[in-house]
N, C-alpha and C positions, 0 to 999 in steps of 0.2 A: 515577405511578411515583416513588418516593422514592430519591434518590441519596445515598450516603454518601461522604465524601472520605477518602482514605487517603494516607499519606505516599509520596512518590516513592521508587523504588529509588535507591540511591547511583549517582552518575554522575560522570564525569571531564570529558568534553568534550560541549558541547551543539552539535548539528548540526541543519540543516534540509535536506530533500531539495529541491533547486532544479530538477532535471530528471531525467527517466527516459526513456530511448530503448529502444523495443521493436520487434520485427519481427513483422508480421502479414501474412497472405496478401493481404488486400484492405483497404488503409488507408482507402479511401473508405467502405467498409461500416462499419468500426469508427468512423470519424469521424461518420458519419450517426447511429449509435446515440447517441453522446455529445451530438449536437445535438438529436435528437428526444426522447431519454429524459431527458437531464440539462440541457438548455438551454445546452450548452457547445459553441459552434461551433469548428471547426478553421480554421486559416489555413495556406496553403501557405508553405513556406520551403525554398528550394533543391529537393531531390528528396523532401522529407518533408512531413508534415502535423503541425502543432503545435496542441495544445489547452491552454489556460490553465486551471489549477485553483488559484485563489487565487494564492499566491506560487510555485507550482510549474508546470512545463511538462511535458506528456506528448508525446513525439515519436514519431510512427508512421512506421516505415520498411517498405517492401515487401520481402517475403521469404517463403520457404516455412515452413509450420507443421509441427511434428512431430506425428504422430498421437497424440492424447490428451494432449498436454502443454499445461499452462496456466501463464501468468504469474499472480502474485498482487500486487495493489496495494490499498492502503487510503487513503481520502480522509477527512481530518478534516472534520467538520461542527460547527456550534455546539453546545456541550455540553448545552444544555437543550432540544434540538429533535428528539430521536430518534423520538418518537411521531409528530410531524408529518412527519418524513422518511419514515417507513414508509408513512403514508397517501399521500403524494405519489408515492413510488417505485412502489408497487403499482398506481398508475394508469397507469404508463408501461411497466413490465416485470415479470417474475416475480421475486419474492423467494425465495431458496433456503430451503427449510424447515429451521428450527432454532429453538431457544430458545422464547420466549414469543411465538407468532404471528409469528415471523420476527426478533424482537429477542433478541439473544444477550447475556447478562450475562457480562462478563469476570471473571476472578479478581480478588480484592480488590487485589492489587498493581498491576493495570492500571487499575482504577477507571474502567471504560468500558462502553458498550453499542454493539452493532454490528448492521448489516444486511448480508447478502451477496446478490450477484446476479452474473449473467454478462453479458459483452458479446461481440460477434462478434470473431473472431480468437483464441478460446480465452483469454479473460481472466476470472479469478476476482477479483471486485471486492468491496470492503467500504466502507461508510460507517460511520465510527466517531465517537462522541461521547465525548471524553476529559474527565472531569469535573474534573480538576485544572487544565485550561487555562482562563484567564479570558476566554472568548469568547462568553458567553451574550448572547442578543439578546432584545429585547422585541417584535419584529415577527414576522410570519408567516415560516415557513421557506420558502426558495427554494434551488434547487440552486446558484444563484450565490453562496450563502453558504458553499459548500465553501471551506475554508481553505487546503488544500495537499495534496500527496501526502505522507502521513505514514508509510507502510510500503511496503517493497518486499521481496518474497520472493526469496531467493537460494539456489538449490540448489547444494550442495557435497558433495564426497566425505566430508569429516570436519568437521562444524560446530564441534567444540571447537578444532581447529587453525585454522579460519577466525576464530574469536573472538580467538585469540592474535595472528593477523596484523593484525586490525583494531585491537587494543590497541596493538601495537608501531608501526603505521604512522600511525594517526590519534589515538591516545589515547582510543578509545571503550571504554566499559565495558559488560559484560553487563547486560541488563535482566532481572533475576531470575537464577535459577540455570540455566546452560546444560546441555543434555543432549546425548547423542550423535545425536539426531534433530531437535532443535528448540532454537535458541539465538538469541533476539533480542539485538541490540546497539544501544545508543544511549539515547535518552530519549523522553519524551512528545512532543518537538518533531520527532523523526525517528528511525525505527527500521529497521534492516536485519534482516530475518527470515531467519536462516540455518537451512536445513533440509537434511536428508540427501536427496540426489538420489533421485527416485522416490517421495518421500513424497506422500501424498494431501492436497490442500488442504482444510481445514475450510470448510464443514460437509458436504462431499460424500463419496462413497465411490468416486469414479471419476475425479476431476480431479487427475492427478498433475503433478509439476513438469515444466517444459519444459526442453529443451536449446537453445532459441533464444538468440541474443545478447542481452545486457542491458548497458546503460551507465547509470551513476548519477552525477549531479553533486551534491556535498554542499557546503554553505557551512559555514564554521567550521573547516575543516581545510585542510591543504596536502598536496600530493603526489598520488600515484596508487597504485592497487593492483589487481592482477588476482586474482580468486578463481575457482579452477577454470579451465575452458577457455572459459567463455562470458561472465563478468561482469567489467566494468571499472568501478572507482570512482575518481572524480577530485575533487579539491578545486576549487571554483569561487568 
């Protein structure tokens, strides 16, 4: 597979996603998937379970799941190991059908390749290799090479209004041209994926957004912001 590099979209503030807190009906089952399928064990912390993904932490809280509602999270992997990641992932779990035998080529402005899969607790997950990031390795791929949580899906009533709020509060720029249903904000190092509530997560036809609580900790910004009824973003 030959990858071509494209210039980054314009950006104002560079952020990284340091923590994401989600609510799942059975944190132990979700944590077991991460340990057994991705070699990423969870550690107890207060009443939660925490999973380290590179420089980010995924926090699992116990709570009710809405019927059919899914969180979306993307994890960066080393940019030159998407083929190896596919081979290893399919040994552990089902890859969602899409693209070239599971590998999805992003638009030129994203310059990336992705794999999609599900985890217990209604999680729509993505491994993404971003070719603009200088993280190539010469060793065999392992899931411990996951760099960070690089995307979080945020359902909102009006994505355009949410983009404006993020610009005013944190100085974050749109990643490409925002639309009324899909509006990424941030940069290659961290993206908030604003979507209209009820939107179906790619690459499925039945995994809609969730209305469960979501808390995101961002480095590189100050302050806090509430988007919709369920998402809180704080600078850490």
